[in-house]
N, C-alpha and C positions, 0 to 999 in steps of 0.2 A: 568467477571460480578460479581463474588463473592467478589473480592477485591473492586470494585466500590461500591457494596452494603455495605461493611464493613466500608470503610473510607469516603464514600460520593463522588458523581460525581465531585463536584467542587474541592475538595482536590486532587482527582486523576488527573484531567486535569491540575490543577495548577502545581503540582509536575512534571508531565510528560513533560509539556510544558517548564518548567524551565530547566529541564535537557537538552532539545534540544537547548535552548537559550545559556546555559553555554558552550555547546560543539561545537556550530556553529563556533566560531572564530578559533577553532583548527581543522577544517575540519572533525569533528567527529572522530578524531583519537588521542588517548592518546600519547603525546610525551614521549619518554623514557619509554614506556610501563607502565606508571603510570595509570593503569586501574581504580584504586580506586578513582582517582581525577576527572574523567570525566564521567558523567552519561550516555552519549550516545557514545559508542565506536564501530563504524562500523568496525574498523580495527582489532578487535579481535573476531568478530562474536558473541559477547555475547549480542548484542542489536538488533539483526535482526528483532525482532517483534515489537520493540518499536513504530515506526511511525504508525503502523497499529492498535495500541490499542485505539487511539482516536475514531475509529469507534464504539467501544463498549460503549463509554460514550456520544454518540450523537453529537460528534464534528468531523464529517467526513472531514470537510474542513481543519482541522489541520492534518489529515492523508495525505490529498492531498498536503498541504504545506510542511510538513516535509519529506515526501517520495521524493518529488522533490528536496528539499534542500540537502538530502543525495546524490541523483544522481548527482546534480550539484557540490556540494562542495567536496564530497569524491571521486566519480568516475570521475568527470570532464566532459566537453563537447567539449573540443578542441582536435585537432589531436595530440598534444604533451602531453596530460594528461595521467597519469597512477595512479591507485589507490594505496593507502598505505596499510601496514599491512601484515598479514599472510594468504595467500590463501590456506586453507586446503580442499582437496577433492572437490574443485569447489563451496564451499558454498557461497562465496561472489559474484562470477559470477552468480550463480543461483539466488541469491537475486536480483541482478540487472536486470536480464531477467524478473523475475516476476514483479518487480516494474515498469519496462519500459513498460510492456503490461497492467499495471494497476490492477493487481490481486495479492492476497497473502492469504495464509492459515496459520493463527497464530498457529493452532493446528497441522499443518503438514498433514492434511487430516485424522487424527486418530479418529475423533468424530464418533459417530454412524451415524449421518447425517452431513457429512462434508459440510462446506460452504466456499465460497470465499469472502474475503473482497475486496472492490473496492477502488482503489487509484486514481492516476492521470497518464494516459497513455502518453508516449512520442510520440507514433506513431498515425497517423491519421487512420490507419487500419492495423489490424493484424489478420490473419486467422490461427487457430490451426487445423491442419489436424487430424481428428479422424479415418478416413478411414473405417468407418462402422465396426470396429473390436470389438470383445468382447461385442456385443450388443449396441455399441455406434452409434451415428449419423455420418454423413459425415464430418462435420466441424463446428467449432464455431468461429464466427467473432466478433472482438471488434472494433467498429468504434468510434473514438473520434473526432467529428466535431470541427474544428477550434483550435485543440490543438496546443500549441506552448510553448516556454519557458515562455511567458507572460500569455497565456491562460491556466493556470494549474488547474482551479477550475471547478468542475462539477456543471452545472446549472440544469440539468435534466437528467433522465435516462429512457431507455425503454429496457426491456428484453423480447425478443421473442414477440414483438408486444404489450406488456402490460407495462403501466407506472410502474416504480420501484422507490419507495421512500426510500428504505432501502439501506445502504451501503454494504449489504450482499445478496448473493443468493446461492441457493443450488448447490453443485458441480454436482449433478445429472442433473441439467438444462444445464450445460455446456456439459456434456458427451452425452446428447441426441442430441446435435447440435442446431444451431440457431445463434442468435446474441444479442449482448449488444451494444446499441447505446447511447453514451454519448454526451451531448452538453456541450462544454467547454467555459469558459470565464475568464476574467482577475481579477474578484473580487469574493470572496467567496459567495456562496449561503448557508447561515448558516441554512436555513430551510430544505435543502435537506439532507437526511440521519441523521436527528437529533433525532431519536427515540432511547431511551436507551434500550439496550438488557437486558431482564430480566434474572435473575439467573435460 
C-alpha cells in the first residue's frame, strides 16, 4: 500500500502487469539464470508474491489471471509437466498449494492482524481441517462454483454467509471455521474486489 501511494495506482499496476507480460513467453523462468532480465521469475522464488499484489491496487482480476497463468505456464497441467528452477525447502510447492486453493498471505501471516488475499482456486471444493485445536473451529471450506481452466475469474464471493466485496479477509475468520463461496466465470468482474487498500 505504501508503494502504491507513493508512485500511484496506475503506474504500479502498469509496471507489475508489464513484468508478467514480458515473462509469460519464458514460462516465468529466467533462462540461463538471467534473473535480472526477467521481471517475474517463479523459478528462483524471488517473485512469489507478485501475482497477489494486484489485490492491493484494486485489480483483483489481474491477481486471478496471473496466478492462474503461473500455475498453467510454470507448473503445468498435464501429466508429463514438471516445473523448472530450484526447489528450496518446499517453497515453490507450498506456493502452488496456496495458489491452487485460491489463498495467499503476502506478509507471511506476520501482520498484527493477518489477512488472506483471494486468488483463483483450481478446485471446486477444498476443506481445511482445523480439528478444533488451539481454539480453532472444526474446518474451513473453500467452494469455487463452476471453476475450470476457462472459468478463472471471481464473479462474487460470500464469506460465512455474508457478501464479500474485498479480495481480502482476516485470517482469524478462517481459523474460526466456516466457508468461503466463490462464483467463478470466464470473464473478469472488474468491479469485484476493486477497492484500494489504504496505507
